[in-house]
C-alpha positions as CSV (number, residue, x, y, z in Angstrom):
1,M,-23.3,-6.8,-21.2
2,A,-21.5,-3.7,-22.6
3,E,-23.1,-2.0,-25.5
4,L,-21.2,-2.5,-28.8
5,S,-20.1,1.1,-28.8
6,D,-18.5,0.6,-25.4
7,S,-16.3,-2.3,-26.7
8,I,-14.1,-3.2,-29.6
9,R,-13.6,-6.5,-31.4
10,L,-10.2,-8.1,-30.8
11,G,-10.0,-8.7,-34.5
12,D,-10.0,-4.9,-35.1
13,L,-6.8,-4.7,-33.0
14,A,-4.9,-7.8,-33.8
15,H,-4.3,-10.9,-35.9
16,A,-4.2,-14.4,-34.4
17,R,-2.9,-17.9,-35.1
18,S,-3.3,-21.1,-33.1
19,G,-2.3,-24.7,-33.0
20,D,-1.8,-27.6,-30.6
21,K,0.7,-29.6,-28.6
22,G,-1.3,-32.6,-27.4
23,N,-4.3,-31.4,-25.4
24,T,-2.8,-27.9,-25.0
25,A,-3.5,-25.1,-27.4
26,N,-1.3,-22.1,-28.2
27,I,-3.0,-19.0,-29.4
28,G,-0.7,-16.2,-30.7
29,V,-2.2,-12.7,-30.8
30,V,-0.2,-10.0,-32.7
31,A,-1.3,-6.4,-32.3
32,R,-1.6,-4.3,-35.4
33,D,0.5,-1.5,-34.0
34,P,2.0,-0.2,-30.7
35,A,-1.3,1.6,-29.7
36,A,-3.2,-1.7,-30.1
37,F,-0.6,-3.6,-28.1
38,A,-1.0,-1.1,-25.2
39,V,-4.8,-1.7,-25.2
40,L,-4.3,-5.5,-25.4
41,R,-1.7,-5.5,-22.6
42,E,-4.3,-3.9,-20.3
43,R,-7.5,-5.5,-21.6
44,L,-6.7,-9.0,-23.1
45,T,-6.2,-10.8,-19.8
46,E,-5.9,-14.5,-19.0
47,Q,-9.2,-14.3,-17.2
48,R,-11.0,-12.7,-20.3
49,V,-9.6,-15.4,-22.6
50,A,-10.5,-18.1,-20.1
51,D,-14.1,-16.8,-19.8
52,F,-14.5,-16.6,-23.6
53,L,-13.2,-20.2,-24.1
54,A,-15.0,-21.6,-21.0
55,P,-17.8,-23.3,-23.1
56,L,-15.1,-25.7,-24.4
57,G,-14.3,-27.0,-21.0
58,I,-10.8,-25.7,-20.9
59,G,-8.3,-25.7,-18.1
60,R,-5.8,-23.1,-17.0
61,V,-4.9,-20.2,-19.4
62,R,-1.5,-18.6,-19.2
63,R,-0.5,-15.4,-21.0
64,Y,3.1,-14.6,-22.1
65,E,4.0,-11.2,-23.4
66,L,6.4,-10.7,-26.4
67,P,6.6,-6.9,-26.5
68,A,9.4,-6.8,-29.0
69,I,7.0,-8.2,-31.7
70,L,3.8,-6.6,-30.2
71,A,2.4,-10.0,-29.4
72,F,1.0,-12.4,-26.7
73,N,1.0,-16.1,-26.5
74,F,-1.8,-17.8,-24.7
75,V,-1.3,-21.4,-23.6
76,V,-4.6,-23.1,-22.9
77,D,-4.6,-26.4,-21.0
78,H,-7.2,-29.1,-21.7
79,A,-8.5,-27.1,-24.7
80,L,-8.7,-29.9,-27.3
81,A,-10.8,-32.7,-25.6
82,G,-7.8,-35.0,-25.5
83,G,-5.8,-33.8,-28.4
84,A,-5.7,-34.5,-32.1
85,S,-5.5,-38.3,-32.0
86,R,-8.1,-38.7,-29.2
87,S,-10.6,-36.0,-29.7
88,L,-13.9,-36.3,-31.6
89,R,-14.1,-32.5,-32.2
90,L,-14.1,-31.2,-35.7
91,D,-11.1,-28.9,-34.8
92,S,-9.0,-31.4,-32.8
93,Q,-5.8,-29.5,-33.4
94,G,-7.1,-26.1,-32.2
95,K,-6.5,-24.3,-35.6
96,T,-9.8,-22.3,-35.3
97,L,-9.3,-21.1,-31.7
98,G,-7.3,-18.1,-32.8
99,V,-10.0,-17.1,-35.3
100,A,-12.7,-17.6,-32.7
101,L,-10.8,-15.5,-30.2
102,L,-10.8,-12.6,-32.6
103,E,-14.5,-12.2,-32.0
104,L,-13.9,-11.4,-28.3
105,R,-15.1,-8.0,-27.5
106,L,-12.9,-5.9,-25.2
107,P,-14.2,-3.0,-23.1
108,L,-13.2,0.4,-24.2
109,D,-13.4,1.9,-20.7
110,S,-11.3,1.0,-17.7
111,G,-14.0,1.4,-15.2
112,D,-13.5,5.2,-15.0
113,P,-16.4,7.0,-16.6
114,G,-15.5,8.3,-20.0
115,Q,-11.9,6.9,-19.9
116,R,-10.9,5.2,-23.2
117,P,-7.6,3.5,-23.7
118,T,-5.0,5.6,-25.5
119,G,-5.0,5.1,-29.2
120,V,-8.4,3.3,-29.5
121,K,-10.1,6.2,-31.2
122,N,-7.6,5.8,-34.1
123,L,-8.1,2.0,-34.2
124,E,-11.8,1.8,-34.9
125,R,-12.5,0.8,-38.5
126,P,-15.1,2.2,-40.9
127,P,-18.1,-0.1,-41.7
128,A,-17.0,-3.3,-43.6
129,D,-19.2,-2.5,-46.6
130,H,-17.2,0.6,-47.5
131,R,-14.6,-1.4,-49.5
132,S,-17.1,-3.2,-51.8
133,R,-19.3,-0.3,-52.7
134,P,-18.3,1.5,-55.9
135,S,-18.3,5.3,-55.8
136,M,-21.3,6.9,-57.6
137,E,-19.7,10.3,-57.6
138,N,-18.7,11.8,-60.9
139,S,-20.5,9.0,-62.8
């Protein structure tokens, strides 16, 4: 498994929303900016999404690009254990699949030593606790 410093969390690059159509889930992933979209176009593949969701016993995953809005739509077959009216899952409508997918870690290198995707260095966020800590300077 890649070290955390060699990967980036999908949620740091994009937003997501998901829902259902019967036993099929749609997961929309919207990049935060054009640089993030370029990274996602290369790294957020059908296979990566399928591997991440495999523990749910899913079927085929298809990816559709929507470059005009910097987004992707993933259609995931057999993702909901029968669908809303048949499934015993807590999330029978797939509403949490998008949030779960945001935890997917994407590699920063392309297989070439030292090669990082364009724009990623500007996309990495500061530690989460920086927003809640009051400044002690000039107190």
